mmCIF entry with sequence, helices, sheets and N, C-alpha, C, O atoms, coordinates in Angstrom:
data_MODEL
# 
_entry.id   MODEL 
# 
_entity.id                         1 
_entity.type                       polymer 
_entity.pdbx_number_of_molecules   1 
# 
_entity_poly.entity_id                      1 
_entity_poly.type                           'polypeptide(L)' 
_entity_poly.nstd_linkage                   no 
_entity_poly.nstd_monomer                   no 
_entity_poly.pdbx_seq_one_letter_code       
;(UNK)(UNK)(UNK)(UNK)(UNK)(UNK)(UNK)(UNK)(UNK)(UNK)(UNK)(UNK)(UNK)(UNK)(UNK)(UNK)
(UNK)(UNK)(UNK)(UNK)(UNK)(UNK)(UNK)(UNK)(UNK)(UNK)(UNK)(UNK)(UNK)(UNK)(UNK)(UNK)
(UNK)(UNK)(UNK)(UNK)(UNK)(UNK)(UNK)(UNK)(UNK)(UNK)(UNK)(UNK)(UNK)(UNK)(UNK)(UNK)
(UNK)(UNK)(UNK)(UNK)
;
_entity_poly.pdbx_seq_one_letter_code_can   XXXXXXXXXXXXXXXXXXXXXXXXXXXXXXXXXXXXXXXXXXXXXXXXXXXX 
_entity_poly.pdbx_strand_id                 A 
# 
loop_
_entity_poly_seq.entity_id 
_entity_poly_seq.num 
_entity_poly_seq.mon_id 
_entity_poly_seq.hetero 
1 1  UNK n 
1 2  UNK n 
1 3  UNK n 
1 4  UNK n 
1 5  UNK n 
1 6  UNK n 
1 7  UNK n 
1 8  UNK n 
1 9  UNK n 
1 10 UNK n 
1 11 UNK n 
1 12 UNK n 
1 13 UNK n 
1 14 UNK n 
1 15 UNK n 
1 16 UNK n 
1 17 UNK n 
1 18 UNK n 
1 19 UNK n 
1 20 UNK n 
1 21 UNK n 
1 22 UNK n 
1 23 UNK n 
1 24 UNK n 
1 25 UNK n 
1 26 UNK n 
1 27 UNK n 
1 28 UNK n 
1 29 UNK n 
1 30 UNK n 
1 31 UNK n 
1 32 UNK n 
1 33 UNK n 
1 34 UNK n 
1 35 UNK n 
1 36 UNK n 
1 37 UNK n 
1 38 UNK n 
1 39 UNK n 
1 40 UNK n 
1 41 UNK n 
1 42 UNK n 
1 43 UNK n 
1 44 UNK n 
1 45 UNK n 
1 46 UNK n 
1 47 UNK n 
1 48 UNK n 
1 49 UNK n 
1 50 UNK n 
1 51 UNK n 
1 52 UNK n 
# 
_struct_asym.id          A 
_struct_asym.entity_id   1 
# 
loop_
_struct_conf.conf_type_id 
_struct_conf.id 
_struct_conf.pdbx_PDB_helix_id 
_struct_conf.beg_label_comp_id 
_struct_conf.beg_label_asym_id 
_struct_conf.beg_label_seq_id 
_struct_conf.pdbx_beg_PDB_ins_code 
_struct_conf.end_label_comp_id 
_struct_conf.end_label_asym_id 
_struct_conf.end_label_seq_id 
_struct_conf.pdbx_end_PDB_ins_code 
_struct_conf.beg_auth_comp_id 
_struct_conf.beg_auth_asym_id 
_struct_conf.beg_auth_seq_id 
_struct_conf.end_auth_comp_id 
_struct_conf.end_auth_asym_id 
_struct_conf.end_auth_seq_id 
_struct_conf.pdbx_PDB_helix_class 
_struct_conf.details 
_struct_conf.pdbx_PDB_helix_length 
HELX_P HELX_P1 AA1 UNK A 7  ? UNK A 19 ? UNK A 7  UNK A 19 1 ? 13 
HELX_P HELX_P2 AA2 UNK A 30 ? UNK A 46 ? UNK A 30 UNK A 46 1 ? 17 
# 
_struct_conf_type.id          HELX_P 
_struct_conf_type.criteria    ? 
_struct_conf_type.reference   ? 
# 
loop_
_atom_site.group_PDB 
_atom_site.id 
_atom_site.type_symbol 
_atom_site.label_atom_id 
_atom_site.label_alt_id 
_atom_site.label_comp_id 
_atom_site.label_asym_id 
_atom_site.label_entity_id 
_atom_site.label_seq_id 
_atom_site.pdbx_PDB_ins_code 
_atom_site.Cartn_x 
_atom_site.Cartn_y 
_atom_site.Cartn_z 
_atom_site.occupancy 
_atom_site.B_iso_or_equiv 
_atom_site.pdbx_formal_charge 
_atom_site.auth_seq_id 
_atom_site.auth_comp_id 
_atom_site.auth_asym_id 
_atom_site.auth_atom_id 
_atom_site.pdbx_PDB_model_num 
ATOM 1   N N  . UNK A 1 1  ? 138.720 -16.665 69.735 1.00 0.00 ? 1  UNK A N  1 
ATOM 2   C CA . UNK A 1 1  ? 138.693 -17.177 71.099 1.00 0.00 ? 1  UNK A CA 1 
ATOM 3   C C  . UNK A 1 1  ? 137.814 -18.433 71.130 1.00 0.00 ? 1  UNK A C  1 
ATOM 4   O O  . UNK A 1 1  ? 136.847 -18.567 70.379 1.00 0.00 ? 1  UNK A O  1 
ATOM 5   N N  . UNK A 1 2  ? 138.174 -19.301 71.988 1.00 0.00 ? 2  UNK A N  1 
ATOM 6   C CA . UNK A 1 2  ? 137.472 -20.574 72.105 1.00 0.00 ? 2  UNK A CA 1 
ATOM 7   C C  . UNK A 1 2  ? 136.188 -20.424 72.915 1.00 0.00 ? 2  UNK A C  1 
ATOM 8   O O  . UNK A 1 2  ? 136.094 -19.561 73.789 1.00 0.00 ? 2  UNK A O  1 
ATOM 9   N N  . UNK A 1 3  ? 135.211 -21.258 72.625 1.00 0.00 ? 3  UNK A N  1 
ATOM 10  C CA . UNK A 1 3  ? 133.993 -21.227 73.428 1.00 0.00 ? 3  UNK A CA 1 
ATOM 11  C C  . UNK A 1 3  ? 134.271 -21.676 74.863 1.00 0.00 ? 3  UNK A C  1 
ATOM 12  O O  . UNK A 1 3  ? 135.167 -22.480 75.118 1.00 0.00 ? 3  UNK A O  1 
ATOM 13  N N  . UNK A 1 4  ? 133.487 -21.140 75.785 1.00 0.00 ? 4  UNK A N  1 
ATOM 14  C CA . UNK A 1 4  ? 133.606 -21.561 77.176 1.00 0.00 ? 4  UNK A CA 1 
ATOM 15  C C  . UNK A 1 4  ? 134.733 -20.918 77.950 1.00 0.00 ? 4  UNK A C  1 
ATOM 16  O O  . UNK A 1 4  ? 135.132 -21.430 78.996 1.00 0.00 ? 4  UNK A O  1 
ATOM 17  N N  . UNK A 1 5  ? 135.260 -19.800 77.458 1.00 0.00 ? 5  UNK A N  1 
ATOM 18  C CA . UNK A 1 5  ? 136.376 -19.154 78.141 1.00 0.00 ? 5  UNK A CA 1 
ATOM 19  C C  . UNK A 1 5  ? 135.944 -17.965 78.987 1.00 0.00 ? 5  UNK A C  1 
ATOM 20  O O  . UNK A 1 5  ? 136.788 -17.300 79.588 1.00 0.00 ? 5  UNK A O  1 
ATOM 21  N N  . UNK A 1 6  ? 134.644 -17.683 79.045 1.00 0.00 ? 6  UNK A N  1 
ATOM 22  C CA . UNK A 1 6  ? 134.157 -16.610 79.908 1.00 0.00 ? 6  UNK A CA 1 
ATOM 23  C C  . UNK A 1 6  ? 134.067 -15.243 79.259 1.00 0.00 ? 6  UNK A C  1 
ATOM 24  O O  . UNK A 1 6  ? 133.958 -14.232 79.953 1.00 0.00 ? 6  UNK A O  1 
ATOM 25  N N  . UNK A 1 7  ? 134.111 -15.201 77.922 1.00 0.00 ? 7  UNK A N  1 
ATOM 26  C CA . UNK A 1 7  ? 134.091 -13.906 77.233 1.00 0.00 ? 7  UNK A CA 1 
ATOM 27  C C  . UNK A 1 7  ? 132.837 -13.104 77.570 1.00 0.00 ? 7  UNK A C  1 
ATOM 28  O O  . UNK A 1 7  ? 132.933 -11.914 77.871 1.00 0.00 ? 7  UNK A O  1 
ATOM 29  N N  . UNK A 1 8  ? 131.684 -13.723 77.526 1.00 0.00 ? 8  UNK A N  1 
ATOM 30  C CA . UNK A 1 8  ? 130.431 -13.009 77.796 1.00 0.00 ? 8  UNK A CA 1 
ATOM 31  C C  . UNK A 1 8  ? 130.408 -12.510 79.229 1.00 0.00 ? 8  UNK A C  1 
ATOM 32  O O  . UNK A 1 8  ? 130.041 -11.361 79.475 1.00 0.00 ? 8  UNK A O  1 
ATOM 33  N N  . UNK A 1 9  ? 130.788 -13.342 80.168 1.00 0.00 ? 9  UNK A N  1 
ATOM 34  C CA . UNK A 1 9  ? 130.814 -12.927 81.569 1.00 0.00 ? 9  UNK A CA 1 
ATOM 35  C C  . UNK A 1 9  ? 131.740 -11.735 81.754 1.00 0.00 ? 9  UNK A C  1 
ATOM 36  O O  . UNK A 1 9  ? 131.373 -10.760 82.410 1.00 0.00 ? 9  UNK A O  1 
ATOM 37  N N  . UNK A 1 10 ? 132.921 -11.805 81.190 1.00 0.00 ? 10 UNK A N  1 
ATOM 38  C CA . UNK A 1 10 ? 133.883 -10.714 81.369 1.00 0.00 ? 10 UNK A CA 1 
ATOM 39  C C  . UNK A 1 10 ? 133.402 -9.430  80.707 1.00 0.00 ? 10 UNK A C  1 
ATOM 40  O O  . UNK A 1 10 ? 133.632 -8.339  81.230 1.00 0.00 ? 10 UNK A O  1 
ATOM 41  N N  . UNK A 1 11 ? 132.740 -9.548  79.570 1.00 0.00 ? 11 UNK A N  1 
ATOM 42  C CA . UNK A 1 11 ? 132.192 -8.370  78.899 1.00 0.00 ? 11 UNK A CA 1 
ATOM 43  C C  . UNK A 1 11 ? 131.126 -7.717  79.760 1.00 0.00 ? 11 UNK A C  1 
ATOM 44  O O  . UNK A 1 11 ? 131.110 -6.493  79.897 1.00 0.00 ? 11 UNK A O  1 
ATOM 45  N N  . UNK A 1 12 ? 130.237 -8.507  80.341 1.00 0.00 ? 12 UNK A N  1 
ATOM 46  C CA . UNK A 1 12 ? 129.198 -7.985  81.232 1.00 0.00 ? 12 UNK A CA 1 
ATOM 47  C C  . UNK A 1 12 ? 129.833 -7.307  82.442 1.00 0.00 ? 12 UNK A C  1 
ATOM 48  O O  . UNK A 1 12 ? 129.426 -6.208  82.822 1.00 0.00 ? 12 UNK A O  1 
ATOM 49  N N  . UNK A 1 13 ? 130.812 -7.944  83.040 1.00 0.00 ? 13 UNK A N  1 
ATOM 50  C CA . UNK A 1 13 ? 131.476 -7.385  84.221 1.00 0.00 ? 13 UNK A CA 1 
ATOM 51  C C  . UNK A 1 13 ? 132.169 -6.063  83.880 1.00 0.00 ? 13 UNK A C  1 
ATOM 52  O O  . UNK A 1 13 ? 132.056 -5.095  84.632 1.00 0.00 ? 13 UNK A O  1 
ATOM 53  N N  . UNK A 1 14 ? 132.878 -6.015  82.762 1.00 0.00 ? 14 UNK A N  1 
ATOM 54  C CA . UNK A 1 14 ? 133.572 -4.780  82.372 1.00 0.00 ? 14 UNK A CA 1 
ATOM 55  C C  . UNK A 1 14 ? 132.581 -3.662  82.073 1.00 0.00 ? 14 UNK A C  1 
ATOM 56  O O  . UNK A 1 14 ? 132.829 -2.509  82.426 1.00 0.00 ? 14 UNK A O  1 
ATOM 57  N N  . UNK A 1 15 ? 131.473 -3.983  81.432 1.00 0.00 ? 15 UNK A N  1 
ATOM 58  C CA . UNK A 1 15 ? 130.473 -2.965  81.109 1.00 0.00 ? 15 UNK A CA 1 
ATOM 59  C C  . UNK A 1 15 ? 129.852 -2.392  82.379 1.00 0.00 ? 15 UNK A C  1 
ATOM 60  O O  . UNK A 1 15 ? 129.691 -1.178  82.499 1.00 0.00 ? 15 UNK A O  1 
ATOM 61  N N  . UNK A 1 16 ? 129.508 -3.251  83.317 1.00 0.00 ? 16 UNK A N  1 
ATOM 62  C CA . UNK A 1 16 ? 128.927 -2.777  84.581 1.00 0.00 ? 16 UNK A CA 1 
ATOM 63  C C  . UNK A 1 16 ? 129.942 -1.931  85.341 1.00 0.00 ? 16 UNK A C  1 
ATOM 64  O O  . UNK A 1 16 ? 129.595 -0.871  85.860 1.00 0.00 ? 16 UNK A O  1 
ATOM 65  N N  . UNK A 1 17 ? 131.181 -2.382  85.412 1.00 0.00 ? 17 UNK A N  1 
ATOM 66  C CA . UNK A 1 17 ? 132.203 -1.624  86.125 1.00 0.00 ? 17 UNK A CA 1 
ATOM 67  C C  . UNK A 1 17 ? 132.468 -0.265  85.474 1.00 0.00 ? 17 UNK A C  1 
ATOM 68  O O  . UNK A 1 17 ? 132.753 0.710   86.170 1.00 0.00 ? 17 UNK A O  1 
ATOM 69  N N  . UNK A 1 18 ? 132.375 -0.197  84.147 1.00 0.00 ? 18 UNK A N  1 
ATOM 70  C CA . UNK A 1 18 ? 132.573 1.077   83.453 1.00 0.00 ? 18 UNK A CA 1 
ATOM 71  C C  . UNK A 1 18 ? 131.409 2.031   83.701 1.00 0.00 ? 18 UNK A C  1 
ATOM 72  O O  . UNK A 1 18 ? 131.611 3.229   83.902 1.00 0.00 ? 18 UNK A O  1 
ATOM 73  N N  . UNK A 1 19 ? 130.199 1.499   83.686 1.00 0.00 ? 19 UNK A N  1 
ATOM 74  C CA . UNK A 1 19 ? 129.014 2.336   83.849 1.00 0.00 ? 19 UNK A CA 1 
ATOM 75  C C  . UNK A 1 19 ? 128.771 2.711   85.303 1.00 0.00 ? 19 UNK A C  1 
ATOM 76  O O  . UNK A 1 19 ? 128.222 3.773   85.595 1.00 0.00 ? 19 UNK A O  1 
ATOM 77  N N  . UNK A 1 20 ? 129.176 1.849   86.196 1.00 0.00 ? 20 UNK A N  1 
ATOM 78  C CA . UNK A 1 20 ? 128.896 2.052   87.617 1.00 0.00 ? 20 UNK A CA 1 
ATOM 79  C C  . UNK A 1 20 ? 130.068 1.533   88.449 1.00 0.00 ? 20 UNK A C  1 
ATOM 80  O O  . UNK A 1 20 ? 129.996 0.441   89.012 1.00 0.00 ? 20 UNK A O  1 
ATOM 81  N N  . UNK A 1 21 ? 131.149 2.317   88.528 1.00 0.00 ? 21 UNK A N  1 
ATOM 82  C CA . UNK A 1 21 ? 132.352 1.858   89.230 1.00 0.00 ? 21 UNK A CA 1 
ATOM 83  C C  . UNK A 1 21 ? 132.122 1.486   90.694 1.00 0.00 ? 21 UNK A C  1 
ATOM 84  O O  . UNK A 1 21 ? 132.882 0.696   91.255 1.00 0.00 ? 21 UNK A O  1 
ATOM 85  N N  . UNK A 1 22 ? 131.102 2.036   91.306 1.00 0.00 ? 22 UNK A N  1 
ATOM 86  C CA . UNK A 1 22 ? 130.849 1.741   92.714 1.00 0.00 ? 22 UNK A CA 1 
ATOM 87  C C  . UNK A 1 22 ? 130.087 0.434   92.916 1.00 0.00 ? 22 UNK A C  1 
ATOM 88  O O  . UNK A 1 22 ? 129.880 0.017   94.056 1.00 0.00 ? 22 UNK A O  1 
ATOM 89  N N  . UNK A 1 23 ? 129.665 -0.221  91.830 1.00 0.00 ? 23 UNK A N  1 
ATOM 90  C CA . UNK A 1 23 ? 128.909 -1.472  91.962 1.00 0.00 ? 23 UNK A CA 1 
ATOM 91  C C  . UNK A 1 23 ? 129.773 -2.526  92.627 1.00 0.00 ? 23 UNK A C  1 
ATOM 92  O O  . UNK A 1 23 ? 130.932 -2.726  92.264 1.00 0.00 ? 23 UNK A O  1 
ATOM 93  N N  . UNK A 1 24 ? 129.193 -3.187  93.596 1.00 0.00 ? 24 UNK A N  1 
ATOM 94  C CA . UNK A 1 24 ? 129.884 -4.266  94.288 1.00 0.00 ? 24 UNK A CA 1 
ATOM 95  C C  . UNK A 1 24 ? 128.899 -5.417  94.464 1.00 0.00 ? 24 UNK A C  1 
ATOM 96  O O  . UNK A 1 24 ? 127.922 -5.281  95.200 1.00 0.00 ? 24 UNK A O  1 
ATOM 97  N N  . UNK A 1 25 ? 129.140 -6.548  93.802 1.00 0.00 ? 25 UNK A N  1 
ATOM 98  C CA . UNK A 1 25 ? 128.210 -7.668  93.935 1.00 0.00 ? 25 UNK A CA 1 
ATOM 99  C C  . UNK A 1 25 ? 128.208 -8.218  95.350 1.00 0.00 ? 25 UNK A C  1 
ATOM 100 O O  . UNK A 1 25 ? 129.193 -8.105  96.080 1.00 0.00 ? 25 UNK A O  1 
ATOM 101 N N  . UNK A 1 26 ? 127.107 -8.806  95.715 1.00 0.00 ? 26 UNK A N  1 
ATOM 102 C CA . UNK A 1 26 ? 127.011 -9.455  97.025 1.00 0.00 ? 26 UNK A CA 1 
ATOM 103 C C  . UNK A 1 26 ? 127.999 -10.610 97.082 1.00 0.00 ? 26 UNK A C  1 
ATOM 104 O O  . UNK A 1 26 ? 128.263 -11.272 96.078 1.00 0.00 ? 26 UNK A O  1 
ATOM 105 N N  . UNK A 1 27 ? 128.525 -10.835 98.239 1.00 0.00 ? 27 UNK A N  1 
ATOM 106 C CA . UNK A 1 27 ? 129.438 -11.963 98.424 1.00 0.00 ? 27 UNK A CA 1 
ATOM 107 C C  . UNK A 1 27 ? 128.673 -13.257 98.188 1.00 0.00 ? 27 UNK A C  1 
ATOM 108 O O  . UNK A 1 27 ? 127.465 -13.331 98.415 1.00 0.00 ? 27 UNK A O  1 
ATOM 109 N N  . UNK A 1 28 ? 129.362 -14.232 97.748 1.00 0.00 ? 28 UNK A N  1 
ATOM 110 C CA . UNK A 1 28 ? 128.739 -15.533 97.507 1.00 0.00 ? 28 UNK A CA 1 
ATOM 111 C C  . UNK A 1 28 ? 129.614 -16.343 96.583 1.00 0.00 ? 28 UNK A C  1 
ATOM 112 O O  . UNK A 1 28 ? 130.802 -16.067 96.416 1.00 0.00 ? 28 UNK A O  1 
ATOM 113 N N  . UNK A 1 29 ? 129.012 -17.334 95.995 1.00 0.00 ? 29 UNK A N  1 
ATOM 114 C CA . UNK A 1 29 ? 129.754 -18.190 95.074 1.00 0.00 ? 29 UNK A CA 1 
ATOM 115 C C  . UNK A 1 29 ? 130.029 -17.431 93.774 1.00 0.00 ? 29 UNK A C  1 
ATOM 116 O O  . UNK A 1 29 ? 129.452 -16.371 93.530 1.00 0.00 ? 29 UNK A O  1 
ATOM 117 N N  . UNK A 1 30 ? 130.889 -17.967 92.970 1.00 0.00 ? 30 UNK A N  1 
ATOM 118 C CA . UNK A 1 30 ? 131.201 -17.360 91.674 1.00 0.00 ? 30 UNK A CA 1 
ATOM 119 C C  . UNK A 1 30 ? 129.929 -17.207 90.844 1.00 0.00 ? 30 UNK A C  1 
ATOM 120 O O  . UNK A 1 30 ? 129.738 -16.191 90.176 1.00 0.00 ? 30 UNK A O  1 
ATOM 121 N N  . UNK A 1 31 ? 129.063 -18.215 90.886 1.00 0.00 ? 31 UNK A N  1 
ATOM 122 C CA . UNK A 1 31 ? 127.813 -18.135 90.137 1.00 0.00 ? 31 UNK A CA 1 
ATOM 123 C C  . UNK A 1 31 ? 126.906 -17.035 90.677 1.00 0.00 ? 31 UNK A C  1 
ATOM 124 O O  . UNK A 1 31 ? 126.227 -16.359 89.904 1.00 0.00 ? 31 UNK A O  1 
ATOM 125 N N  . UNK A 1 32 ? 126.887 -16.848 91.994 1.00 0.00 ? 32 UNK A N  1 
ATOM 126 C CA . UNK A 1 32 ? 126.088 -15.771 92.594 1.00 0.00 ? 32 UNK A CA 1 
ATOM 127 C C  . UNK A 1 32 ? 126.597 -14.405 92.148 1.00 0.00 ? 32 UNK A C  1 
ATOM 128 O O  . UNK A 1 32 ? 125.808 -13.519 91.821 1.00 0.00 ? 32 UNK A O  1 
ATOM 129 N N  . UNK A 1 33 ? 127.903 -14.239 92.136 1.00 0.00 ? 33 UNK A N  1 
ATOM 130 C CA . UNK A 1 33 ? 128.504 -12.969 91.723 1.00 0.00 ? 33 UNK A CA 1 
ATOM 131 C C  . UNK A 1 33 ? 128.223 -12.714 90.246 1.00 0.00 ? 33 UNK A C  1 
ATOM 132 O O  . UNK A 1 33 ? 127.898 -11.591 89.859 1.00 0.00 ? 33 UNK A O  1 
ATOM 133 N N  . UNK A 1 34 ? 128.347 -13.739 89.430 1.00 0.00 ? 34 UNK A N  1 
ATOM 134 C CA . UNK A 1 34 ? 128.028 -13.589 88.000 1.00 0.00 ? 34 UNK A CA 1 
ATOM 135 C C  . UNK A 1 34 ? 126.572 -13.194 87.811 1.00 0.00 ? 34 UNK A C  1 
ATOM 136 O O  . UNK A 1 34 ? 126.260 -12.351 86.970 1.00 0.00 ? 34 UNK A O  1 
ATOM 137 N N  . UNK A 1 35 ? 125.692 -13.791 88.579 1.00 0.00 ? 35 UNK A N  1 
ATOM 138 C CA . UNK A 1 35 ? 124.276 -13.447 88.472 1.00 0.00 ? 35 UNK A CA 1 
ATOM 139 C C  . UNK A 1 35 ? 124.027 -12.012 88.906 1.00 0.00 ? 35 UNK A C  1 
ATOM 140 O O  . UNK A 1 35 ? 123.223 -11.315 88.288 1.00 0.00 ? 35 UNK A O  1 
ATOM 141 N N  . UNK A 1 36 ? 124.697 -11.558 89.951 1.00 0.00 ? 36 UNK A N  1 
ATOM 142 C CA . UNK A 1 36 ? 124.567 -10.160 90.389 1.00 0.00 ? 36 UNK A CA 1 
ATOM 143 C C  . UNK A 1 36 ? 124.994 -9.205  89.272 1.00 0.00 ? 36 UNK A C  1 
ATOM 144 O O  . UNK A 1 36 ? 124.316 -8.212  89.006 1.00 0.00 ? 36 UNK A O  1 
ATOM 145 N N  . UNK A 1 37 ? 126.117 -9.507  88.624 1.00 0.00 ? 37 UNK A N  1 
ATOM 146 C CA . UNK A 1 37 ? 126.577 -8.669  87.515 1.00 0.00 ? 37 UNK A CA 1 
ATOM 147 C C  . UNK A 1 37 ? 125.576 -8.695  86.362 1.00 0.00 ? 37 UNK A C  1 
ATOM 148 O O  . UNK A 1 37 ? 125.275 -7.653  85.780 1.00 0.00 ? 37 UNK A O  1 
ATOM 149 N N  . UNK A 1 38 ? 125.064 -9.867  86.033 1.00 0.00 ? 38 UNK A N  1 
ATOM 150 C CA . UNK A 1 38 ? 124.117 -9.988  84.915 1.00 0.00 ? 38 UNK A CA 1 
ATOM 151 C C  . UNK A 1 38 ? 122.825 -9.241  85.218 1.00 0.00 ? 38 UNK A C  1 
ATOM 152 O O  . UNK A 1 38 ? 122.274 -8.573  84.344 1.00 0.00 ? 38 UNK A O  1 
ATOM 153 N N  . UNK A 1 39 ? 122.344 -9.349  86.442 1.00 0.00 ? 39 UNK A N  1 
ATOM 154 C CA . UNK A 1 39 ? 121.126 -8.636  86.827 1.00 0.00 ? 39 UNK A CA 1 
ATOM 155 C C  . UNK A 1 39 ? 121.336 -7.132  86.723 1.00 0.00 ? 39 UNK A C  1 
ATOM 156 O O  . UNK A 1 39 ? 120.484 -6.420  86.191 1.00 0.00 ? 39 UNK A O  1 
ATOM 157 N N  . UNK A 1 40 ? 122.476 -6.640  87.233 1.00 0.00 ? 40 UNK A N  1 
ATOM 158 C CA . UNK A 1 40 ? 122.752 -5.199  87.168 1.00 0.00 ? 40 UNK A CA 1 
ATOM 159 C C  . UNK A 1 40 ? 122.947 -4.756  85.729 1.00 0.00 ? 40 UNK A C  1 
ATOM 160 O O  . UNK A 1 40 ? 122.499 -3.672  85.354 1.00 0.00 ? 40 UNK A O  1 
ATOM 161 N N  . UNK A 1 41 ? 123.603 -5.569  84.919 1.00 0.00 ? 41 UNK A N  1 
ATOM 162 C CA . UNK A 1 41 ? 123.783 -5.272  83.502 1.00 0.00 ? 41 UNK A CA 1 
ATOM 163 C C  . UNK A 1 41 ? 122.426 -5.120  82.820 1.00 0.00 ? 41 UNK A C  1 
ATOM 164 O O  . UNK A 1 41 ? 122.205 -4.154  82.089 1.00 0.00 ? 41 UNK A O  1 
ATOM 165 N N  . UNK A 1 42 ? 121.527 -6.058  83.050 1.00 0.00 ? 42 UNK A N  1 
ATOM 166 C CA . UNK A 1 42 ? 120.202 -5.994  82.442 1.00 0.00 ? 42 UNK A CA 1 
ATOM 167 C C  . UNK A 1 42 ? 119.453 -4.730  82.876 1.00 0.00 ? 42 UNK A C  1 
ATOM 168 O O  . UNK A 1 42 ? 118.754 -4.115  82.071 1.00 0.00 ? 42 UNK A O  1 
ATOM 169 N N  . UNK A 1 43 ? 119.598 -4.346  84.139 1.00 0.00 ? 43 UNK A N  1 
ATOM 170 C CA . UNK A 1 43 ? 118.967 -3.113  84.628 1.00 0.00 ? 43 UNK A CA 1 
ATOM 171 C C  . UNK A 1 43 ? 119.546 -1.893  83.916 1.00 0.00 ? 43 UNK A C  1 
ATOM 172 O O  . UNK A 1 43 ? 118.805 -0.992  83.522 1.00 0.00 ? 43 UNK A O  1 
ATOM 173 N N  . UNK A 1 44 ? 120.857 -1.862  83.750 1.00 0.00 ? 44 UNK A N  1 
ATOM 174 C CA . UNK A 1 44 ? 121.504 -0.741  83.084 1.00 0.00 ? 44 UNK A CA 1 
ATOM 175 C C  . UNK A 1 44 ? 121.115 -0.673  81.614 1.00 0.00 ? 44 UNK A C  1 
ATOM 176 O O  . UNK A 1 44 ? 120.907 0.416   81.079 1.00 0.00 ? 44 UNK A O  1 
ATOM 177 N N  . UNK A 1 45 ? 121.016 -1.814  80.961 1.00 0.00 ? 45 UNK A N  1 
ATOM 178 C CA . UNK A 1 45 ? 120.587 -1.841  79.557 1.00 0.00 ? 45 UNK A CA 1 
ATOM 179 C C  . UNK A 1 45 ? 119.167 -1.282  79.453 1.00 0.00 ? 45 UNK A C  1 
ATOM 180 O O  . UNK A 1 45 ? 118.887 -0.444  78.595 1.00 0.00 ? 45 UNK A O  1 
ATOM 181 N N  . UNK A 1 46 ? 118.288 -1.740  80.313 1.00 0.00 ? 46 UNK A N  1 
ATOM 182 C CA . UNK A 1 46 ? 116.894 -1.266  80.300 1.00 0.00 ? 46 UNK A CA 1 
ATOM 183 C C  . UNK A 1 46 ? 116.818 0.242   80.535 1.00 0.00 ? 46 UNK A C  1 
ATOM 184 O O  . UNK A 1 46 ? 115.954 0.917   79.976 1.00 0.00 ? 46 UNK A O  1 
ATOM 185 N N  . UNK A 1 47 ? 117.720 0.767   81.359 1.00 0.00 ? 47 UNK A N  1 
ATOM 186 C CA . UNK A 1 47 ? 117.741 2.196   81.674 1.00 0.00 ? 47 UNK A CA 1 
ATOM 187 C C  . UNK A 1 47 ? 118.420 3.019   80.571 1.00 0.00 ? 47 UNK A C  1 
ATOM 188 O O  . UNK A 1 47 ? 118.449 4.248   80.637 1.00 0.00 ? 47 UNK A O  1 
ATOM 189 N N  . UNK A 1 48 ? 118.962 2.340   79.566 1.00 0.00 ? 48 UNK A N  1 
ATOM 190 C CA . UNK A 1 48 ? 119.609 3.047   78.463 1.00 0.00 ? 48 UNK A CA 1 
ATOM 191 C C  . UNK A 1 48 ? 121.026 3.491   78.740 1.00 0.00 ? 48 UNK A C  1 
ATOM 192 O O  . UNK A 1 48 ? 121.513 4.437   78.120 1.00 0.00 ? 48 UNK A O  1 
ATOM 193 N N  . UNK A 1 49 ? 121.693 2.826   79.658 1.00 0.00 ? 49 UNK A N  1 
ATOM 194 C CA . UNK A 1 49 ? 123.054 3.216   80.031 1.00 0.00 ? 49 UNK A CA 1 
ATOM 195 C C  . UNK A 1 49 ? 124.089 2.868   78.956 1.00 0.00 ? 49 UNK A C  1 
ATOM 196 O O  . UNK A 1 49 ? 125.195 3.410   78.960 1.00 0.00 ? 49 UNK A O  1 
ATOM 197 N N  . UNK A 1 50 ? 123.737 1.981   78.053 1.00 0.00 ? 50 UNK A N  1 
ATOM 198 C CA . UNK A 1 50 ? 124.672 1.549   77.007 1.00 0.00 ? 50 UNK A CA 1 
ATOM 199 C C  . UNK A 1 50 ? 124.069 1.800   75.633 1.00 0.00 ? 50 UNK A C  1 
ATOM 200 O O  . UNK A 1 50 ? 122.871 1.609   75.428 1.00 0.00 ? 50 UNK A O  1 
ATOM 201 N N  . UNK A 1 51 ? 124.886 2.219   74.715 1.00 0.00 ? 51 UNK A N  1 
ATOM 202 C CA . UNK A 1 51 ? 124.462 2.349   73.331 1.00 0.00 ? 51 UNK A CA 1 
ATOM 203 C C  . UNK A 1 51 ? 124.684 0.991   72.666 1.00 0.00 ? 51 UNK A C  1 
ATOM 204 O O  . UNK A 1 51 ? 125.817 0.524   72.550 1.00 0.00 ? 51 UNK A O  1 
ATOM 205 N N  . UNK A 1 52 ? 123.621 0.382   72.245 1.00 0.00 ? 52 UNK A N  1 
ATOM 206 C CA . UNK A 1 52 ? 123.746 -0.943  71.632 1.00 0.00 ? 52 UNK A CA 1 
ATOM 207 C C  . UNK A 1 52 ? 123.670 -0.863  70.139 1.00 0.00 ? 52 UNK A C  1 
ATOM 208 O O  . UNK A 1 52 ? 123.757 -1.887  69.461 1.00 0.00 ? 52 UNK A O  1 
# 
């Protein structure tokens, strides 16, 4: 896959949705929504929700 195609963003979004299907990011710009997903992902990682 080529760089800059959103692979990391999509992986974070899929992981959060799998771990917490009820998660709904706050409305806003695309960047705001991406940040909401990244913040929740980091919280879930810290809580041990994913086996890394």
